[in-house]
C-alpha positions in Angstrom: 123.5 93.3 149.6 125.1 89.9 149.6 123.3 87.1 147.9 121.5 89.4 145.4 122.3 89.1 141.7 124.1 92.0 140.0 122.3 94.2 137.6 124.3 92.6 134.8 122.2 89.5 135.3 118.9 91.3 134.8 118.2 90.5 131.1 118.9 86.8 131.7 116.6 86.8 134.7 113.8 88.6 132.8 114.2 86.1 129.9 114.0 83.2 132.5 110.7 84.6 133.8 109.3 84.9 130.3 110.2 81.3 129.6 108.3 80.1 132.7 105.0 80.7 130.7 106.0 77.6 128.8 105.8 79.1 125.4 108.2 80.8 123.0 108.6 84.5 123.7 106.9 85.4 120.4 103.8 83.5 121.4 103.3 85.4 124.7 100.5 88.0 125.2 100.4 91.1 127.4 99.0 89.1 130.4 101.8 86.5 130.1 104.5 89.2 130.0 102.9 91.2 132.8 103.0 88.2 135.1 106.6 87.5 134.2 107.5 91.1 134.7 106.0 91.1 138.2 108.0 88.0 139.1 111.1 89.8 137.7 110.1 92.9 139.6 110.0 91.1 142.9 113.6 90.0 142.5 116.0 92.2 144.3 119.4 93.1 142.8 122.6 94.6 144.2 122.1 98.3 143.6 123.3 101.7 144.8 121.8 102.9 148.0 119.9 105.8 146.4 116.1 106.2 146.5 115.8 105.7 142.7 118.4 102.9 142.3 115.9 100.2 141.4 112.6 101.1 139.6 109.9 99.5 137.6 108.2 101.3 134.7 105.2 100.5 132.6 104.5 102.8 129.7 102.5 102.6 126.5 101.7 104.7 123.5 102.2 105.1 119.8 105.9 105.2 118.9 107.9 105.3 115.7 111.5 105.1 117.1 113.0 102.6 114.7 110.5 102.1 111.9 106.7 102.6 111.2 104.4 103.7 114.0 103.4 101.0 116.4 101.6 100.8 119.7 104.2 99.8 122.3 103.5 98.4 125.7 106.8 98.6 127.5 107.7 96.9 130.8 111.1 98.2 132.0 113.3 98.0 135.0 115.8 100.8 135.6 118.9 100.6 137.7 121.1 103.5 138.7 124.8 103.1 138.1 127.2 105.1 140.3 130.9 105.8 140.2 133.4 104.7 142.9 132.4 107.8 145.0 128.7 107.0 144.9 127.9 109.7 142.4 125.3 109.1 139.6 126.8 108.0 136.3 123.9 106.8 134.3 120.9 104.5 134.3 120.6 101.0 132.8 117.2 100.0 131.6 116.0 96.4 130.8 113.0 96.4 128.6 110.4 93.9 127.4 108.4 95.7 124.7 105.3 94.3 123.1 104.6 96.0 119.8 101.1 96.0 118.1 99.6 97.3 114.9 98.3 100.8 115.9 94.6 100.0 115.5 92.1 102.7 116.5 91.4 101.2 119.9 95.1 101.5 120.8 95.3 105.0 119.3 92.5 106.0 121.6 94.5 105.0 124.7 97.0 107.8 124.2 100.2 107.7 126.1 100.6 106.7 129.8 103.4 105.7 132.2 103.8 104.7 135.8 106.8 104.2 138.0 107.4 102.1 141.1 110.7 102.2 143.1 111.8 99.6 145.6 112.8 100.8 149.1 110.0 103.4 149.2 106.8 103.4 151.2 104.8 102.4 148.1 103.6 98.8 147.9 104.5 96.8 144.9 101.1 95.0 145.0 99.2 98.3 145.2 101.2 99.8 142.2 100.7 96.6 140.2 96.9 96.7 140.8 96.8 100.4 139.7 98.7 99.4 136.5 96.3 96.4 136.0 93.4 98.9 136.2 94.5 100.7 133.1 92.4 100.4 129.9 95.3 98.9 127.9 94.5 95.4 129.2 91.0 95.3 127.6 92.4 96.9 124.4 95.1 94.4 124.0 93.2 91.3 125.3 92.3 90.0 121.8 95.3 91.3 120.0 98.6 89.5 119.2 101.8 91.5 119.4 103.6 91.8 116.1 106.9 91.7 118.0 108.2 91.1 121.6 111.6 92.6 122.1 113.8 92.2 125.2 116.9 94.4 125.4 119.1 96.5 127.7 120.1 100.1 127.2 122.1 102.8 128.9 120.3 106.1 129.4 
């Protein structure tokens, strides 16, 4: 759609929303990042016309992808990339990960994920409330992330 930013602008726009909190990214907590992610999630981008072309994902759990095990709270946005014929090529994901020491309270949460896709009948506000009702918020409320990582990847 005309007037919408391209998906190549997504990392910059997410970082802009994170800066709105008025603190350095490393000083943000889960609530700050969640509010920034929701603002970012309300932005609409130029995407393919497929049902899963623009999705929001929140997931958490204990991970050890690139080092020691950490509890990762991941806010991600996924865009579908299509070829000139409109066929699926790949997805691009923009992440904002909060990493925490894997204390027992976080281990107890297990793993969880939830998706929202624009241009469906689901309400973004209703999805956001369901995410906000997860126990991760109480568990991370008094904890400081050891790292906040913003990046983009092709999947």
